[in-house]
C-alpha positions in Angstrom: 6.4 2.0 21.5 4.0 -0.1 23.8 1.9 2.9 24.8 0.5 3.3 21.2 -0.5 -0.7 21.3 -2.1 -0.3 24.4 -4.0 2.6 23.4 -5.1 0.6 20.4 -6.1 -2.0 22.6 -8.2 0.4 24.9 -10.1 1.9 21.9 -11.6 -1.8 21.1 -14.5 -1.2 23.7 -15.4 2.1 22.2 -16.0 0.3 18.9 -19.0 -1.6 20.3 -20.5 1.2 22.1 -23.1 3.1 20.2 -22.7 6.2 18.2 -18.8 6.0 18.6 -18.0 6.0 14.9 -16.7 9.4 14.6 -14.9 9.3 18.4 -13.0 6.2 17.1 -11.7 8.3 14.5 -10.7 11.1 16.5 -8.8 9.0 19.0 -6.9 7.8 15.9 -6.2 11.1 15.0 -4.9 12.0 18.3 -2.6 8.9 18.2 -1.3 10.1 14.8 -0.4 13.4 16.5 1.4 11.6 19.4 3.0 9.3 17.2 4.5 12.0 15.1 6.0 13.7 18.2 8.1 10.8 19.1 11.5 11.6 19.4 13.7 9.6 16.5 17.1 8.6 15.9 18.3 8.8 12.4 20.1 5.8 11.9 19.5 3.9 14.8 16.6 1.6 16.2 15.2 3.7 19.3 11.9 3.9 21.4 12.8 0.1 22.6 10.3 -1.4 24.6 9.0 -5.1 25.1 10.3 -6.3 21.7 9.1 -3.4 19.9 11.3 -0.6 18.5 11.4 1.8 15.7 13.8 3.4 13.1 13.0 5.9 10.3 11.7 3.1 7.9 9.1 1.5 10.4 8.1 5.0 11.7 7.2 6.1 8.1 5.1 3.1 7.6 3.5 3.0 10.8 2.4 7.0 10.5 0.9 6.0 6.9 -1.0 3.0 8.6 -2.5 5.3 11.1 -3.3 7.9 8.5 -5.0 5.2 6.1 -7.1 3.9 9.0 -8.2 7.2 9.9 -9.2 7.8 6.3 -10.8 4.5 5.8 -13.2 5.2 8.8 -14.0 8.6 7.1 -14.5 7.2 3.4 -16.9 4.5 5.1 -19.8 6.9 6.2 -22.3 4.8 4.0 -21.8 2.1 6.4 -22.5 4.3 9.6 -26.0 5.9 7.7 -27.3 2.3 6.8 -26.0 0.9 10.4 -24.4 -2.0 8.3 -22.4 -3.9 11.1 -20.7 -0.5 12.1 -19.6 -1.9 15.4 -17.8 -4.8 13.7 -16.4 -2.8 11.1 -14.8 -0.4 13.4 -13.6 -3.4 15.5 -11.8 -5.0 12.2 -10.1 -1.4 11.5 -8.7 -1.2 15.0 -7.6 -5.1 14.7 -6.0 -4.5 11.5 -4.5 -1.4 12.6 -2.8 -3.5 15.6 -1.5 -6.2 13.4 0.1 -3.7 11.0 1.5 -1.7 13.8 3.0 -4.7 15.2 4.5 -5.9 11.8 6.3 -2.9 11.4 7.7 -2.1 14.9 8.3 -5.7 16.1 12.1 -6.9 16.1 11.6 -10.7 16.5 11.5 -12.5 13.1 8.9 -15.2 14.4 6.7 -12.4 15.7 7.0 -10.3 12.5 5.9 -13.3 10.5 2.9 -13.9 12.9 1.7 -10.3 12.6 2.7 -10.2 8.7 0.5 -13.3 8.2 -2.2 -11.9 11.0 -3.0 -9.0 9.1 -4.5 -11.4 6.4 -7.5 -12.1 8.5 -9.0 -8.6 9.1 -8.2 -8.0 5.4 -10.1 -11.0 4.3 -13.1 -9.9 6.8 -13.5 -6.7 5.3 -13.6 -8.2 1.4 -16.1 -10.8 2.5 -18.3 -9.1 4.8 -18.7 -5.5 3.1 -17.7 -6.2 -0.4 -20.2 -5.8 -3.4 -20.5 -8.8 -5.6 -21.1 -12.5 -5.0 -17.5 -13.0 -6.8 -16.0 -11.4 -3.4 -15.8 -15.0 -1.8 -13.7 -16.1 -5.0 -11.5 -13.1 -4.7 -11.1 -13.5 -0.7 -10.2 -17.1 -1.7 -7.1 -16.1 -4.0 -6.2 -13.7 -1.6 -5.9 -16.3 1.4 -4.2 -19.1 -1.2 -1.8 -16.8 -2.9 -0.3 -15.4 0.3 -0.5 -18.9 2.6 1.0 -20.8 -0.4 4.3 -19.3 -0.1 4.1 -18.5 3.9 5.0 -21.6 4.8 8.5 -21.6 3.4 9.3 -18.2 4.9 8.1 -19.9 8.4 10.7 -22.6 7.7 13.6 -20.0 6.5 12.8 -18.2 9.6 13.4 -21.4 11.6 16.4 -22.2 10.1 17.7 -18.8 10.7 17.2 -19.3 14.4 19.1 -22.8 14.1 22.0 -20.9 12.6 22.1 -17.8 14.8 20.6 -18.8 18.1 18.6 -15.7 18.1 15.6 -14.1 16.1 16.5 -10.6 16.4 16.2 -8.9 13.3 19.1 -6.5 14.4 21.5 -9.3 14.2 20.9 -10.2 10.7 23.4 -7.7 9.4 26.0 -9.9 10.9 25.0 -13.1 9.1 25.7 -13.8 5.4 23.6 -16.7 4.2 24.7 -18.1 0.7 22.0 -20.8 0.4 19.9 -20.5 -2.7 16.7 -22.5 -0.9 16.7 -20.1 2.2 16.8 -17.1 -0.3 13.8 -18.6 -2.2 11.8 -19.2 1.0 12.9 -15.9 2.5 11.9 -13.6 -0.4 8.9 -15.2 -2.1 6.3 -14.5 0.3 7.4 -10.7 0.0 7.4 -11.1 -3.7 3.8 -12.4 -3.7 2.5 -10.0 -1.1 4.1 -7.0 -3.5 3.1 -8.6 -5.6 5.5 -9.4 -8.9 4.4 -10.0 -12.3 3.4 -13.5 -12.7 1.9 -13.8 -8.8 0.0 -10.7 -9.0 -3.4 -12.2 -10.0 -5.0 -11.9 -6.6 -4.5 -8.2 -6.3 -6.8 -7.0 -9.0 -9.5 -9.5 -7.8 -9.3 -8.2 -4.2 -9.6 -4.8 -5.3 -12.5 -4.9 -7.4 -14.6 -7.1 -5.0 -13.1 -5.1 -1.6 -15.4 -2.2 -0.2 -13.5 1.3 -0.4 -12.0 0.9 3.0 -10.6 -2.7 1.9 -9.0 -1.2 -1.3 -7.8 1.6 0.4 -5.8 -0.5 3.3 -4.8 -3.2 0.4 -3.3 -0.3 -1.9 -2.2 1.5 0.9 -0.3 -0.8 3.3 -1.0 -4.6 2.2 1.3 -4.0 -0.7 3.9 -2.1 1.4 4.3 -4.9 3.9 6.3 -7.0 1.3 8.6 -4.0 0.5 9.1 -3.7 4.0 9.6 -7.4 4.6 12.2 -7.2 1.6 14.2 -4.2 2.9 14.7 -5.8 6.3 15.7 -9.5 4.8 18.0 -8.3 2.1 20.7 -7.5 4.6 21.9 -11.3 5.2 20.9 -12.3 1.5 23.1 -9.7 -0.1 25.7 -12.1 -1.9 23.4 -14.4 -3.3 21.1 -11.7 -4.4 24.0 -9.9 -6.1 24.2 -13.2 -8.4 20.2 -14.0 -8.9 18.8 -10.0 -8.8 18.8 -9.9 -12.5 15.9 -12.3 -12.6 13.6 -10.5 -10.2 14.6 -7.0 -11.8 13.9 -8.6 -15.8 10.7 -10.0 -14.5 9.8 -6.6 -12.7 10.6 -4.3 -15.5 9.1 -6.4 -18.5 6.1 -7.3 -16.3 5.6 -3.4 -15.4 5.6 -2.6 -19.0 3.0 -5.5 -19.8 0.8 -4.4 -16.8 0.9 -0.7 -18.1 -0.4 -2.0 -21.6 -3.0 -3.8 -19.9 -4.4 -0.7 -17.9 -5.2 0.5 -21.5 -7.6 -2.3 -21.9 -9.6 -2.0 -18.5 -13.2 -0.9 -18.3 -13.6 -0.9 -14.6 -12.3 2.3 -13.0 -11.0 -0.1 -9.9 -9.3 -2.4 -11.9 -7.4 0.2 -13.5 -6.1 1.6 -10.5 -5.3 -1.8 -9.1 -3.3 -2.8 -12.2 -1.6 0.6 -12.0 -0.5 -0.3 -8.4 1.2 -3.7 -9.8 3.1 -1.4 -12.1 4.4 0.9 -9.6 5.3 -1.9 -7.2 7.5 -3.5 -10.1 9.5 -0.6 -10.0 9.8 -0.7 -6.3 10.8 -4.4 -6.4 13.7 -3.3 -9.0 14.9 -0.8 -6.6 15.0 -3.2 -3.5 16.7 -6.3 -5.5 19.5 -3.8 -7.0 20.9 -3.0 -3.3 22.1 0.0 -3.6 21.6 3.1 -1.6 19.3 5.0 -4.2 17.4 2.0 -5.2 16.7 1.7 -1.3 15.7 5.3 -0.5 13.7 5.4 -3.8 11.5 2.1 -3.1 11.3 3.4 0.4 9.7 6.9 -0.6 8.0 5.3 -3.6 5.9 3.1 -1.4 5.1 5.9 1.1 3.8 8.1 -2.2 2.1 5.1 -3.8 0.2 4.4 -0.5 -1.3 8.0 -0.2 -2.2 8.4 -3.8 -3.6 4.9 -4.9 -5.8 5.2 -1.5 -7.2 8.5 -2.6 -7.7 7.2 -6.2 -9.7 4.4 -4.9 -11.6 6.9 -2.6 -12.4 9.0 -5.8 -13.7 5.8 -7.7 -16.0 5.1 -4.5 -17.4 8.7 -4.7 -18.5 8.0 -8.0 -19.6 4.6 -7.2 -22.0 5.8 -4.3 -23.4 8.2 -6.7 -23.8 5.9 -10.2 -23.7 2.4 -8.4 -21.5 1.4 -11.4 -17.6 1.3 -11.5 -17.6 1.1 -15.3 -15.7 4.0 -17.3 -18.5 3.9 -19.6 -20.9 5.1 -17.3 -18.8 7.3 -15.4 -18.4 9.5 -18.6 -18.8 13.1 -18.5 -18.4 13.7 -14.5 -17.1 17.5 -14.9 -20.7 18.1 -15.7 -21.9 17.0 -12.8 -19.0 17.7 -10.3 -16.6 20.1 -11.7 -14.9 20.6 -8.4 -14.6 16.9 -8.0 -12.9 17.0 -11.2 -10.1 19.0 -9.8 -9.3 16.2 -7.0 -9.2 13.8 -10.1 -6.7 15.8 -11.6 -4.5 16.4 -9.0 -4.6 12.7 -7.7 -4.1 11.2 -11.3 -1.3 13.5 -11.9 0.5 12.5 -8.7 0.0 8.9 -9.9 1.9 9.5 -12.8 4.6 11.3 -11.1 4.4 14.7 -11.5 6.0 17.1 -9.6 5.8 17.9 -6.4 4.7 14.4 -5.5 6.5 12.0 -3.5 6.0 9.4 -6.3 8.0 11.6 -8.7 11.2 11.6 -6.2 11.0 8.1 -5.7 10.5 7.4 -9.4 13.7 9.7 -10.2 15.8 7.7 -7.5 14.5 4.3 -8.9 15.6 5.5 -12.4 19.1 6.6 -11.3 19.8 3.2 -9.4 18.4 1.0 -12.4 20.5 3.1 -14.7 23.6 2.7 -12.6 23.0 -1.2 -12.8 22.6 -1.5 -16.4 21.9 1.1 -19.1 19.9 -1.3 -20.9 17.1 -0.9 -18.2 16.6 2.6 -19.6 14.2 1.1 -22.4 11.9 -0.4 -19.9 11.9 2.4 -17.6 11.3 4.7 -20.4 8.1 2.7 -21.5 6.9 2.2 -18.0 7.1 6.0 -17.2 5.4 7.0 -20.6 2.7 4.4 -20.4 2.2 5.4 -16.7 1.3 8.8 -17.9 -0.7 7.4 -20.7 -3.1 5.4 -18.7 -3.6 8.2 -15.9 -4.5 10.4 -18.8 -6.8 8.1 -20.2 -8.4 7.6 -17.2 -8.8 11.0 -16.3 -9.9 12.1 -19.8 -12.6 9.1 -20.1 -14.3 10.0 -16.8 -14.3 13.8 -16.6 -15.0 14.4 -20.4 -17.2 13.3 -23.2 -21.1 12.9 -23.0 -22.7 11.8 -20.1 -24.7 8.7 -19.6 -28.5 9.3 -20.2 -29.6 7.0 -17.5 -28.4 9.0 -14.5 -31.7 10.2 -13.0 -30.4 11.7 -9.5 -27.2 13.0 -8.5 -26.0 15.0 -5.7 -22.3 16.9 -5.9 -19.4 16.4 -3.1 -19.8 16.8 0.5 -17.5 18.3 2.8 -16.6 15.0 4.1 -15.3 13.7 1.0 -13.4 16.7 -0.1 -11.6 16.9 3.5 -10.6 13.2 2.9 -9.0 13.9 -0.4 -7.3 16.8 0.9 -5.9 14.8 3.5 -4.5 12.3 1.0 -3.1 14.8 -1.2 -1.6 17.2 1.2 0.8 14.9 2.8 1.6 13.2 -0.7 2.7 16.7 -2.1 3.9 18.6 1.0 6.3 16.0 2.4 8.7 16.5 -0.6 9.7 19.8 1.3 11.5 17.7 4.1 12.6 14.7 1.9 15.6 14.7 3.7 13.9 12.5 6.4 13.5 9.9 3.7 16.5 10.0 1.9 19.4 10.1 4.7 19.0 7.5 6.9 21.4 4.2 6.7 
């Protein structure tokens, strides 16, 4: 595991050399394929080296991080063309990737906390440095304060665990059972805000709308998954208390997911709609983790991977339209089928994956989550039914509104998609829909 960290560190000088934009991306591709060929043990932590290790859960999320980072660079070609602080942008992406890699692979709880919070800094840089509107400063503040407000209790909780266990190893958590309400609240709140759970989700739509395409991709693709990963890791020693209190989180998430789904129909900003749909999907993931059964854990893990690819792809599509029209409004982006017929196929493919159509990973995740929630209480069926139905509803609303209808007469200059954009969308869509062939890798680990 250390070798990949060293490889990323040695990529940093390349960021500051001239005309190395695509070389950095190629090196990340190389790292991706090297990482894919790691020998993995199914139910154990493996590849142990210097406080870093890997199990299937870390492995999938690290792969996703590297993949999304590659696609972020591919999506940000306009920065390269304009020479808009390209070197610093590349450095930011690599620094963010290092932080995420360490968060997912470190075995020490304090180090996990450090990198978990450290990943916030480059994200903030992306939003404030390369965002579009002046409101990006406010969005950055929202992101910072929401996340930092609940991260201090997490640090205190970790210190208390050290006092009890005399160790900070995540492995040893399974031998502990903490039945302390305050500790439970401290340990999970930071992750619920990061997910984000309904009620503490307000930073997400703001951050998404103001972020550049790369910022939106990494926020939707990875940052939301940090919370899920933390919950999956920490639930081991909070089992007893969680079984007493889980209904609170599940009820908030399910009702919130339904309400946010309705809220999606009110949006007139493409990015805002996709961001709110992320909150609706994450509410299902939170419910799956809180239920504490096998199906729930599996479903939430698969849903996280699927949503990361799908949501990131949809933000790419929104950006492709934005680069042409310089507007994210649904009313101005109408009738796109007239201008970019082949792009409308990609809109359809990614929107259908977003509403969990087969053969996407989202479908597999949603089936597992519905299964687990039904085993918990049949009453949850009502909310699940509404969330699934409205998820299809707002996805179709987005697609039909953008692709069909009379196009905006103010469009004066236009060009259709270029190879880079089609490749980028294909690299989102293929893993999302082909990984279901080997779904056993995601389902049979524990």
